[in-house]
Backbone as CSV, one residue per row, in Angstrom:
resi,resn,N_x,N_y,N_z,CA_x,CA_y,CA_z,C_x,C_y,C_z
1,MET,25.492,-23.283,213.262,26.142,-24.015,212.198,25.167,-24.980,211.523
2,SER,24.424,-25.739,212.316,23.527,-26.722,211.708,22.324,-26.058,211.038
3,ALA,22.003,-24.823,211.423,20.889,-24.123,210.778,21.195,-23.841,209.315
4,VAL,22.458,-23.727,208.978,22.870,-23.481,207.601,23.309,-24.772,206.927
5,ALA,24.045,-25.598,207.661,24.637,-26.790,207.074,23.608,-27.863,206.726
6,LEU,22.623,-28.062,207.566,21.652,-29.127,207.319,20.793,-28.869,206.069
7,PRO,20.211,-27.676,205.913,19.480,-27.435,204.664,20.380,-27.454,203.422
8,ALA,21.602,-26.956,203.561,22.521,-27.000,202.427,22.864,-28.433,202.052
9,LEU,23.079,-29.266,203.047,23.350,-30.677,202.794,22.149,-31.360,202.150
10,ALA,20.961,-31.027,202.622,19.749,-31.618,202.046,19.600,-31.243,200.575
11,VAL,19.911,-30.001,200.241,19.769,-29.552,198.855,20.863,-30.135,197.974
12,LEU,22.102,-30.063,198.438,23.225,-30.474,197.602,23.353,-31.980,197.457
13,GLU,23.168,-32.721,198.531,23.388,-34.165,198.479,22.114,-34.969,198.247
14,LEU,21.003,-34.525,198.833,19.760,-35.297,198.738,18.806,-34.746,197.687
15,HIS,19.182,-33.605,197.071,18.359,-32.954,196.050,16.940,-32.691,196.552
16,ALA,16.871,-32.109,197.750,15.584,-31.818,198.374,14.902,-30.652,197.672
17,SER,13.582,-30.706,197.646,12.808,-29.618,197.046,12.650,-28.476,198.047
18,THR,12.050,-27.398,197.599,11.835,-26.245,198.461,10.926,-26.595,199.628
19,THR,9.893,-27.360,199.360,8.966,-27.769,200.411,9.661,-28.643,201.442
20,GLU,10.491,-29.548,201.007,11.193,-30.433,201.935,12.180,-29.661,202.817
21,VAL,12.833,-28.666,202.245,13.748,-27.840,203.045,12.960,-27.003,204.048
22,ALA,11.787,-26.509,203.655,10.955,-25.735,204.578,10.460,-26.615,205.723
23,VAL,10.064,-27.837,205.439,9.626,-28.765,206.491,10.796,-29.097,207.408
24,LEU,11.973,-29.281,206.843,13.163,-29.545,207.636,13.472,-28.377,208.570
25,ALA,13.365,-27.163,208.080,13.601,-25.980,208.913,12.540,-25.867,210.016
26,PHE,11.291,-26.156,209.684,10.213,-26.122,210.680,10.452,-27.156,211.774
27,LEU,10.803,-28.364,211.392,11.037,-29.414,212.378,12.257,-29.111,213.234
28,GLY,13.216,-28.371,212.690,14.375,-27.969,213.466,14.035,-26.950,214.533
29,GLN,13.024,-26.123,214.300,12.618,-25.101,215.260,11.527,-25.575,216.221
30,LEU,10.920,-26.697,215.950,9.826,-27.206,216.762,10.210,-27.447,218.227
31,PRO,11.372,-28.025,218.540,11.720,-28.193,219.961,11.813,-26.872,220.715
32,ASN,12.257,-25.826,220.071,12.331,-24.523,220.734,10.937,-23.994,221.055
33,ALA,9.985,-24.253,220.204,8.626,-23.760,220.417,7.902,-24.549,221.508
34,VAL,8.242,-25.802,221.664,7.549,-26.679,222.603,8.231,-26.704,223.973
35,ALA,9.480,-26.279,224.063,10.261,-26.435,225.290,9.643,-25.710,226.481
36,LEU,9.192,-24.489,226.311,8.636,-23.736,227.429,7.353,-24.382,227.938
37,TRP,6.495,-24.802,227.035,5.252,-25.465,227.414,5.533,-26.804,228.098
38,ALA,6.478,-27.565,227.567,6.788,-28.870,228.152,7.424,-28.719,229.528
39,GLY,8.245,-27.695,229.708,8.851,-27.467,231.011,7.817,-27.118,232.066
40,ALA,6.872,-26.258,231.702,5.818,-25.889,232.648,4.936,-27.095,232.972
41,LEU,4.667,-27.924,231.987,3.858,-29.118,232.216,4.585,-30.119,233.108
42,SER,5.881,-30.289,232.895,6.621,-31.266,233.702,6.805,-30.796,235.140
43,ASP,6.791,-29.495,235.379,6.912,-28.993,236.753,5.677,-29.298,237.591
44,ARG,4.569,-29.596,236.967,3.333,-29.864,237.691,3.175,-31.322,238.102
45,HIS,4.085,-32.172,237.678,3.970,-33.608,237.956,5.192,-34.089,238.731
46,PRO,5.072,-35.220,239.425,6.203,-35.750,240.192,7.393,-36.103,239.284
47,LYS,8.583,-35.892,239.814,9.794,-36.073,239.002,10.204,-37.537,238.837
48,ARG,9.993,-38.360,239.857,10.464,-39.743,239.788,9.874,-40.517,238.602
49,PRO,8.558,-40.495,238.363,8.036,-41.207,237.187,8.575,-40.644,235.864
50,GLN,8.833,-39.344,235.827,9.392,-38.751,234.615,10.803,-39.274,234.349
51,LEU,11.605,-39.371,235.417,12.965,-39.869,235.271,12.971,-41.337,234.851
52,ILE,12.082,-42.133,235.432,12.001,-43.548,235.065,11.560,-43.692,233.610
53,ALA,10.574,-42.910,233.195,10.098,-42.978,231.810,11.184,-42.551,230.831
54,SER,11.942,-41.523,231.180,12.993,-41.081,230.271,14.123,-42.108,230.198
55,ASP,14.449,-42.755,231.326,15.463,-43.809,231.305,15.013,-44.988,230.449
56,LEU,13.750,-45.361,230.551,13.231,-46.450,229.713,13.232,-46.075,228.233
57,ALA,12.922,-44.814,227.939,12.952,-44.358,226.548,14.368,-44.393,225.990
58,VAL,15.337,-43.978,226.781,16.738,-44.028,226.345,17.178,-45.468,226.147
59,ALA,16.813,-46.349,227.067,17.180,-47.758,226.934,16.550,-48.364,225.683
60,GLY,15.301,-48.013,225.413,14.660,-48.508,224.195,15.316,-47.990,222.937
61,ALA,15.687,-46.719,222.942,16.351,-46.150,221.763,17.718,-46.774,221.542
62,LEU,18.452,-46.987,222.628,19.767,-47.602,222.488,19.671,-49.055,222.045
63,SER,18.718,-49.791,222.570,18.589,-51.189,222.173,18.088,-51.303,220.733
64,ALA,17.271,-50.374,220.294,16.800,-50.402,218.907,17.946,-50.083,217.954
65,ARG,18.881,-49.262,218.409,20.009,-48.891,217.562,21.056,-50.001,217.525
66,VAL,21.231,-50.723,218.631,22.297,-51.709,218.728,21.845,-53.064,218.192
67,LEU,20.640,-53.482,218.536,20.181,-54.799,218.144,19.775,-54.823,216.666
68,PRO,20.299,-55.787,215.906,19.975,-55.859,214.476,18.659,-56.595,214.221
69,PHE,17.552,-55.909,214.253,16.252,-56.545,213.990,15.971,-56.569,212.523
């Protein structure tokens, strides 16, 4: 659904150009291309520091969203 809706929304509401829609589509597919490599890389390292780092990243993202700076 979002593969069709997001570019359509960008064109209709934001008046995005062809290049901007292509970059948007590329960035939408980027996590799929990186996921296999990132999974193999994370399997080679201890899990506890990864979990702590991800919890800190989530806390930072939530505090940046909630706190009005």
